[in-house]
N, C-alpha and C positions, 0 to 999 in steps of 0.2 A: 312442277319441275322435277320433283324428287324421283319420279318414275323413270324419266329419260336419263337423268344424271346418274342414278344408281346403276342402271343397265350399262350406260356408256363407260363408267369408271370400272365396272367389273369385266366388261367384254370388249371395250374399245371399238365396237362396231355399232351400226345403227339398229333400230328397233322397227319391226314391221308394224304397219297400222293395226293389223289384226291382233298382234301381241300386246301392243300399247292399249288398245281398246279393252282387251280382256283384263289386263292389270288395273286399268282405271276403273272398270266396273267392279272388280273385286274389292277395290279400296273406296268404293262409293263416290268416285270423283265425277263420273258422268253416268247418265242412264241411257243415252242413245248415241249412235254413231254421229248423228248430226251435231250433237253437243260437242263431241270430241273434235270434229272437223272445224267447228267454230273456234274452239280454243286454239287449235293448231294454226288456223289462219292468222290469228292474232300474233302468235309466237313467230310465225314465218314473216309477217309484216315487219316485225322488229328484229328480224334476222337472228333470232336466238335458236331457232330450229330450221333445219334445211332437210332436203330429201336427196337421196342418190339411189341409183339402181345398182344392185349387186347381182352377179351371175351373168350379166351381159345379155344383149339382145332383147327381143320382145318378151321372152320368158323370165327375164330378170325380176327380182323382188325389189320393190321400192322400200328403202329404209329411211327412217327418220333419225336425225342425229343433231347434236349441237356443235357448231363450229368453234366454240370456245375452248381454250386450252384446258387440259386436265387440272392445272392449278386453280384456275378460275372456277371450274365446276366443283372442286373440293371446297373452295371458299363459300360458294353458293349453298352447297349441301350443309356445311357447318352453320351458316346463318339460318337456313330453314329449320335445322334441328333446334337451334337456340330460340327461335321464334315460335316453335311448336307447330310449324307447318310442314311436317314430314310427309303428309299425304297430299302432295300437289302434283299436278300433271307434269311439269317440267322438272 
């Protein structure tokens, strides 16, 4: 969770799948795109992560984001830090 939350709190926009995958690999959270897609499917099922298209039209970039308010994201981030789970996908 930390990867998406950190990005969203810093930039308030979504994160592309390619960028998320790169950051997750750097932090040893996933080793394949299939693994990341599996994690994302679970997060989407629970509506903690959603997708939107930026740039409009067919050429738009699909961005992943959390619909949770910033105050909730900050609380989650603080809890992850307290629990030692800083390197989590969301």
